[in-house]
C-alpha positions in Angstrom: 0.0 0.0 0.0 0.9 3.6 0.3 0.2 6.3 2.8 -3.1 8.2 2.6 -4.2 11.1 4.6 -7.8 11.9 5.7 -7.9 14.5 3.0 -6.6 12.1 0.3 -9.3 9.6 1.2 -12.0 12.3 1.2 -11.0 13.7 -2.2 -10.9 10.2 -3.7 -14.3 9.4 -2.3 -15.8 12.6 -3.8 -14.1 12.0 -7.1 -15.4 8.4 -7.3 -19.0 9.5 -6.5 -18.9 12.3 -9.1 -17.4 9.9 -11.7 -20.3 7.5 -11.0 -22.9 10.2 -11.3 -21.4 11.6 -14.5 -21.9 8.1 -16.0 -25.5 7.9 -14.8 -24.9 5.6 -11.9 -25.8 5.8 -8.2 -22.9 5.5 -5.8 -23.0 4.2 -2.2 -20.6 4.8 0.6 -19.5 1.7 2.5 -18.2 1.7 6.0 -16.4 5.0 6.1 -17.5 5.9 9.6 -14.8 8.5 9.9 -16.1 10.6 7.0 -19.7 9.5 6.5 -21.3 12.7 7.8 -19.1 14.9 5.5 -19.5 12.6 2.5 -23.3 12.3 2.6 -23.9 15.2 0.1 -21.9 13.3 -2.6 -23.4 9.8 -2.1 -26.8 8.3 -2.9 -27.0 5.7 -0.1 -24.8 4.1 2.6 -23.9 0.5 3.4 -22.8 -0.2 6.9 -21.5 -3.5 8.3 -21.9 -4.0 12.0 -22.5 -0.4 13.0 -24.8 -1.4 15.7 -22.4 -4.0 17.2 -19.6 -1.4 17.2 -21.9 1.6 18.2 -21.1 3.6 15.1 -24.5 4.1 13.4 -24.9 7.7 14.4 -22.5 8.8 11.7 -25.0 7.7 9.0 -27.9 9.7 10.4 -27.3 12.5 7.8 -28.2 10.0 5.1 -31.6 9.3 6.7 -32.2 13.1 7.3 -31.5 13.6 3.5 -33.9 10.8 2.6 -31.1 8.5 1.5 -31.2 4.9 2.5 -28.8 3.2 4.8 -28.4 -0.5 4.3 -27.1 -2.3 7.4 -25.7 -5.8 7.6 -24.9 -7.4 11.0 -23.0 -10.7 11.3 -22.7 -11.6 14.9 -25.9 -10.0 16.5 -29.2 -11.7 16.2 -32.1 -9.8 14.5 -33.7 -9.6 18.0 -30.6 -7.8 19.2 -30.2 -5.3 16.4 -33.5 -4.8 14.5 -35.1 -2.6 17.2 -32.3 0.0 16.8 -32.1 -0.5 13.0 -35.9 0.2 12.8 -35.6 3.1 15.1 -32.9 4.7 13.0 -34.9 3.8 9.8 -32.1 1.7 8.4 -32.8 -1.3 6.2 -31.3 -4.1 8.2 -30.4 -7.7 7.6 -28.3 -10.4 9.3 -26.0 -12.6 7.2 -23.3 -15.1 7.9 -19.8 -13.6 7.4 -19.2 -15.9 4.4 -21.8 -13.7 2.6 -23.8 -16.6 1.1 -27.2 -15.9 -0.4 -29.1 -16.6 2.9 -30.1 -13.7 5.1 -32.6 -12.7 7.7 -34.3 -9.3 7.4 -35.5 -7.1 10.1 -39.3 -7.3 10.4 -39.8 -4.0 8.7 -37.9 -1.4 6.8 -38.5 2.3 6.1 -39.0 4.0 2.7 -37.5 7.5 2.3 -41.1 8.8 2.7 -41.3 7.3 6.2 -43.5 4.3 5.3 -42.8 1.0 7.0 -42.7 -2.0 4.6 -42.2 -5.7 5.3 -39.8 -8.0 3.5 -42.9 -9.9 2.3 -43.9 -6.9 0.2 -40.6 -6.7 -1.6 -39.9 -8.5 -4.9 -37.7 -11.5 -4.6 -34.2 -11.7 -6.1 -34.0 -12.7 -9.8 -33.7 -16.3 -10.6 -30.6 -17.5 -12.5 -32.4 -17.0 -15.8 -33.6 -13.4 -15.0 -31.6 -10.3 -15.1 -31.7 -7.4 -12.7 -34.1 -4.7 -13.8 -32.5 -1.8 -12.0 -30.0 1.0 -12.4 -26.3 0.3 -12.3 -25.0 0.9 -8.8 -21.4 1.5 -7.7 -20.7 0.9 -4.0 -17.5 2.3 -2.6 -15.6 0.1 -0.3 -13.4 2.4 1.7 -9.6 2.1 1.5 -8.6 1.1 5.0 -5.8 2.8 6.9 -5.8 6.4 6.1 -4.3 8.7 8.7 -6.6 9.5 11.5 -8.8 6.4 11.3 
């Protein structure tokens, strides 16, 4: 690797989001708890792994306030342990095994940006192997670990 400062990481994240938007894609911020609040204006959604377990979810509140979804994945906590907080924060939460297989357990309800609760049963299922995804292209940024100040 090479050394990166907080500012280097921030500039790279902004550049990546802008590059995605220029190409007509949405761009999600993943796990950058140190910069999430500042980066919210540039990103369309956030993905957080284990923010409830590590008590880091507050940094994603700006996304919810801006009507941008926050997708949460917890690995070690049960849905009974994390879904109440995920629902309170209006995050869309699931529990998965750390091997990231197809199986998951969703929180009993999620929130739309308009503040409506929806259940996993009302969502369309994933495509079968013969179907294609009928959605916009999405680029999710996985943060470069180890910038100064993290």
